[in-house]
Structures are given as structure tokens and as C-alpha cells.
C-alpha positions as CSV (number, residue, x, y, z in Angstrom):
1,M,82.0,4.4,41.6
2,K,84.1,5.4,38.7
3,R,81.7,7.8,37.8
4,A,81.5,9.4,41.1
5,I,85.3,9.8,41.3
6,C,85.4,11.8,37.9
7,L,82.7,14.1,39.0
8,L,84.6,14.8,42.2
9,A,87.8,15.4,40.3
10,I,86.4,18.1,38.0
11,P,85.7,20.7,40.6
12,F,89.1,19.9,42.3
13,A,90.9,20.7,38.9
14,L,89.1,23.9,38.4
15,S,89.9,25.1,42.0
16,A,93.5,24.2,41.6
17,C,93.9,26.4,38.5
18,P,91.9,29.7,39.4
19,K,91.3,31.9,36.4
20,Q,93.1,35.2,36.4
21,D,90.9,38.3,36.3
22,A,91.0,40.4,33.1
23,L,93.9,42.9,32.9
24,T,92.8,46.5,33.2
25,A,94.1,49.5,31.3
26,S,95.4,50.9,34.6
27,E,97.3,47.8,35.4
28,A,98.9,47.5,32.0
29,E,100.0,51.2,32.2
30,E,101.3,50.8,35.9
31,S,103.3,47.4,34.5
32,L,104.9,49.5,31.6
33,E,105.9,52.3,33.9
34,E,107.4,49.9,36.5
35,A,109.2,47.9,33.9
36,S,110.4,51.1,32.1
37,A,111.9,52.5,35.4
38,S,113.7,49.3,36.1
39,T,114.9,49.3,32.3
40,Q,116.5,52.6,32.8
41,A,118.3,51.6,35.8
42,E,119.9,48.6,34.1
43,G,120.6,51.0,31.1
44,L,122.7,53.2,33.4
45,T,124.4,50.1,35.0
46,S,125.2,48.9,31.2
47,A,126.5,52.2,30.4
48,T,129.1,52.2,33.1
49,V,130.0,48.6,32.6
50,D,130.8,49.5,29.0
51,I,133.4,52.0,29.9
52,S,135.1,49.1,31.5
53,T,135.7,47.0,28.4
54,N,138.8,49.1,27.2
55,F,141.9,47.4,28.2
56,T,144.3,44.7,26.4
57,I,143.2,41.2,27.1
58,G,145.6,38.9,28.5
59,E,147.8,41.4,30.9
60,A,148.2,41.5,34.5
61,A,144.8,42.7,36.3
62,E,146.9,45.7,37.6
63,Q,148.1,46.6,34.0
64,A,144.6,46.3,32.6
65,A,143.4,48.7,35.4
66,T,146.1,51.3,34.5
67,E,145.1,51.2,31.0
68,L,141.5,51.6,31.9
69,K,142.2,54.7,34.2
70,T,143.9,56.2,30.8
71,F,140.9,55.4,28.7
72,I,138.2,57.0,31.3
73,T,140.4,60.0,32.0
74,S,140.5,60.6,28.1
75,Q,136.9,60.0,27.6
76,L,135.3,61.7,30.8
77,P,137.6,64.4,31.8
78,C,135.0,65.5,34.4
79,A,136.0,62.5,36.5
80,D,138.5,62.2,39.3
81,V,140.1,58.7,38.8
82,M,142.2,57.1,41.6
83,L,143.8,53.8,41.1
84,S,145.2,51.2,44.0
85,G,146.4,48.1,42.6
86,A,143.7,46.7,40.2
87,T,140.9,48.8,41.6
88,L,139.8,52.2,40.2
89,T,137.6,54.6,42.2
90,V,135.8,57.0,39.6
91,N,134.1,60.2,41.1
92,Y,132.1,61.7,38.3
93,G,131.6,65.4,37.9
94,V,134.5,66.6,40.2
95,N,136.4,68.1,37.4
96,A,135.5,70.3,34.5
97,G,134.9,68.7,31.1
98,N,132.9,65.9,29.5
99,C,131.0,63.6,31.8
100,T,128.7,62.0,29.1
101,Y,129.2,58.6,27.8
102,H,126.7,56.6,25.5
103,G,124.3,59.5,26.1
104,H,124.3,59.1,29.9
105,T,125.6,62.1,32.0
106,F,127.3,60.8,35.2
107,T,127.3,61.8,38.9
108,G,128.1,59.9,41.8
109,T,131.0,57.1,42.2
110,S,131.8,54.0,40.6
111,A,134.5,51.6,41.9
112,I,135.8,49.0,39.1
113,T,138.1,46.2,40.0
114,V,139.8,43.9,37.4
115,T,139.7,40.8,39.1
116,K,141.0,38.7,36.3
117,D,142.4,39.4,32.8
118,D,143.3,36.0,31.1
119,M,142.8,35.4,27.5
120,N,139.8,33.3,27.8
121,D,138.7,34.6,31.3
122,V,138.0,38.2,32.0
123,I,136.3,39.2,35.2
124,V,135.5,42.9,36.4
125,D,133.5,43.7,39.3
126,H,131.5,47.1,40.0
127,T,130.3,48.9,43.1
128,W,128.1,51.9,42.5
129,T,127.3,54.7,45.2
130,N,124.9,57.4,44.1
131,L,125.4,56.7,40.6
132,S,123.0,59.0,38.5
133,N,122.4,60.1,35.1
134,G,119.5,62.6,36.1
135,V,117.0,60.0,35.4
136,V,117.6,57.3,37.9
137,E,120.0,57.1,40.7
138,L,121.2,53.7,42.1
139,N,123.3,51.8,44.6
140,G,124.7,48.4,44.2
141,T,127.2,45.8,42.6
142,A,127.5,43.7,39.8
143,H,129.9,40.8,38.7
144,V,130.6,41.0,35.0
145,T,132.3,38.2,33.1
146,W,133.3,38.3,29.2
147,N,132.9,35.6,26.6
148,F,135.1,36.9,23.7
149,T,134.4,34.0,21.4
150,D,130.7,34.8,21.6
151,K,131.3,38.7,22.1
152,T,128.9,38.7,24.9
153,R,129.2,39.7,28.6
154,H,127.4,38.2,31.6
155,I,126.2,40.6,34.3
156,S,124.9,39.6,37.7
157,H,123.7,42.6,39.8
158,D,122.3,43.6,43.1
159,L,120.8,46.9,43.1
160,T,118.6,49.5,44.9
161,W,117.2,52.4,42.7
162,T,114.8,55.5,42.4
163,H,113.3,56.9,39.2
164,L,113.8,60.4,40.0
165,A,110.8,61.8,38.1
166,S,108.1,59.5,39.2
167,G,109.8,58.6,42.7
168,R,109.3,54.7,41.9
169,T,112.0,52.9,43.8
170,G,113.1,49.2,43.2
171,E,115.4,46.7,45.4
172,G,116.5,43.5,43.6
173,T,118.8,41.5,41.4
174,G,119.3,40.4,37.9
175,D,121.1,37.8,35.7
176,R,121.6,38.8,32.0
177,T,123.5,38.5,29.1
178,E,124.4,41.4,26.8
179,Q,125.9,41.6,23.2
180,P,126.2,44.6,20.8
181,L,123.3,45.3,18.3
182,A,124.2,44.4,14.8
183,S,124.6,48.3,14.2
184,G,127.3,48.1,17.0
185,I,127.7,48.9,20.8
186,A,127.8,52.6,20.0
187,V,124.2,52.1,19.1
188,G,123.1,49.9,21.6
189,F,122.8,46.3,22.9
190,Q,120.8,43.3,23.0
191,V,119.7,41.6,26.4
192,D,118.4,38.3,27.3
193,G,118.0,37.2,31.0
194,S,116.0,38.2,33.9
195,R,115.4,40.8,36.5
196,T,113.4,40.6,40.0
197,W,112.8,43.9,42.2
198,T,110.5,44.8,44.8
199,G,108.9,48.2,44.6
200,Q,106.3,50.2,46.8
201,K,103.4,47.8,45.3
202,G,105.2,44.5,45.7
203,T,107.5,42.1,43.8
204,W,108.0,42.3,40.1
205,D,109.7,39.1,38.1
206,L,110.7,39.9,34.6
207,G,111.7,37.6,31.9
208,I,113.8,39.2,28.9
209,D,113.9,37.6,25.5
210,G,115.7,39.0,22.6
211,V,115.3,42.7,23.8
212,Q,117.2,45.3,21.9
213,M,118.0,48.7,23.5
214,Q,119.4,51.8,22.4
215,W,121.3,53.5,25.0
216,T,119.0,56.4,26.1
217,D,115.7,54.9,25.3
218,P,113.6,54.3,28.4
219,V,112.2,51.0,26.8
220,P,113.4,48.5,24.4
221,Q,112.8,48.9,20.6
222,A,112.4,45.2,19.9
223,G,112.0,41.9,21.8
224,T,109.6,40.7,24.5
225,Y,109.3,41.2,28.1
226,S,107.4,38.7,30.4
227,L,106.4,40.4,33.7
228,S,104.8,38.7,36.8
229,T,103.0,41.4,38.7
230,P,102.3,42.1,42.4
231,Y,98.3,42.0,41.4
232,K,98.9,38.2,40.4
233,K,98.7,38.8,36.6
234,T,101.3,37.8,34.2
235,V,101.7,40.2,31.2
236,T,103.7,40.3,28.2
237,M,105.2,43.3,26.6
238,S,106.4,43.7,23.0
239,F,108.1,46.6,21.4
240,A,108.4,48.3,17.8
241,R,110.0,51.6,17.1
242,V,107.9,54.1,15.5
243,D,110.3,57.0,15.0
244,A,113.5,58.4,16.4
245,D,111.6,59.6,19.4
246,T,108.7,57.0,19.8
247,I,108.5,53.4,20.7
248,K,105.1,51.4,20.5
249,V,104.6,49.0,23.5
250,T,101.7,46.5,23.4
251,V,100.9,45.2,27.0
252,A,98.9,41.8,26.8
253,G,97.5,39.9,29.6
254,P,94.4,38.1,30.9
255,E,91.6,38.7,28.1
256,H,92.8,42.4,27.0
257,E,95.8,44.1,25.4
258,F,96.5,47.7,25.5
259,S,99.0,49.7,23.3
260,F,100.9,53.0,24.3
261,N,103.4,55.1,22.8
262,V,106.6,55.8,24.8
263,S,108.8,59.0,24.0
264,K,112.4,59.1,24.6
265,A,111.7,61.4,27.4
266,G,109.7,58.7,29.1
267,S,106.2,59.9,28.8
268,V,103.6,57.3,28.1
269,A,100.5,57.8,26.0
270,A,97.8,55.2,25.5
271,Q,96.6,54.6,22.1
């Protein structure tokens, strides 16, 4: 009797854990391009979030917003900045002058509310309307909190975005922690966390582990992505900078892995 039970248990166990089909080259490239488009949308939000760091900690929220208005006007004279209480409404590209920050040239509207400005508790909320850098366009919100002991910021976002060149779209949420690279925030930032979005082909779930981003790169230069795909395969992506214009991305999945070179302009070439 015991022997019969064991024999019956074996096929049941196998059927409960079906083997994933092998990853194909086209699926690997599709995964990379989808992750890259989402990354570029995240990078645009991070650039506008970083603008909102420039005020004195521990003042009233309205005073912090006033300082922030002065900073944005000085850095981005193209913008029309309106202040109401602790909320700034920034319309980019309305005036002449510079409209570029961290390599992103902005159009669209950003509303920034300094919700709280205590010494140990700073909260800034963002709303974006048709915000674009010419690469992606997005609409949505983010809730940002700051940890000045760890020198990190925590961002929870809810976005819809379009990658303008490819037409890829996404709608979803993210929860991530950012901190400056060792070379400084002017160069880029490190990200840990997750993003989930739904595009034309289904839902994608991305885990972000120690990812290092320079501001205008379409993919990270270091770290790891783990991506659950609509075609029921999980892939990992690792990143290594080749030169100033090129990052090598290795996409590994069931049975196979594939390597691609991604240029700063976003073009993808299989190796």
C-alpha cells in the first residue's frame, strides 16, 4: 500500500510544478525593451522628484514651498511657477530659457505639494500631467518621503506612460527607494524596490536589486532586474557598462541567456 501511494504522488508533484519552456531570443529582446521603456519613465519621474529636494529642512511647509519656487525659477527659467500655500504648479516650456535638469528637457505640468517639513519627517507629493522629456510622456502621482539619516528617499508612484518612439504604453504602480551614487546625485542614483505595469501584451512585475542609474541612460549600468513576463517566464537582467555610450545587458531565462548592447539613444543590438 505504501508503495502505491508513493507512485501516485510522483506524477502529482510533477504536474503541480510544470517546467517553463525555454526562453527565446525574441522573448528576451521583448523583455529588455519593455523594461527599458518602463525604466525611462521612472527616470523622468526621478528627475522631477530630485528638483523638489531643494529647500531648508525643519521649516513650515509653506516656507519650504516658497524656497522651492525660487530654486526652480533659477534653474529652469522656461517654467511658469505658481505658488498657492504649500503647492507649486510648474508649467514647463512656457517661457524662454533653460528647461533641462539632469539631462531631461521637460514639457508638461508638475504639481508639487510640500505636505510636511519636519526635521525627521519630510513628505512631498507630486502630480504629473502630460509630463515629457521627448522620450516618454506620463501622467500620474507619487508620494515621496525622505530619510536624512540614511540619505535615501522612498517613492510610491501610480503612473500611465507612453514610450514615444516605440509606442509602448504602461499603466501601473511602483515602490522604490533611491539614494545617490557614490559619485554623487548629479551623476545618478541607486534604486531598490519593485514596479508593476500592464502594457499591450499583458502584465509585467519587476524586482529591482541594487540597480545603478545615470540620469539619461535607458537602462541601468549595474545591478539586477528580475522580471515576471506575460508569457509565463521569469527572466533576470544584469547590466555592465561598456563605454560612455553603451551598456551590455544579459537576459537569462529558462535554459537560455542572451546578451544585448544598449546605446544611450536606446537602440538595442544583439551580440
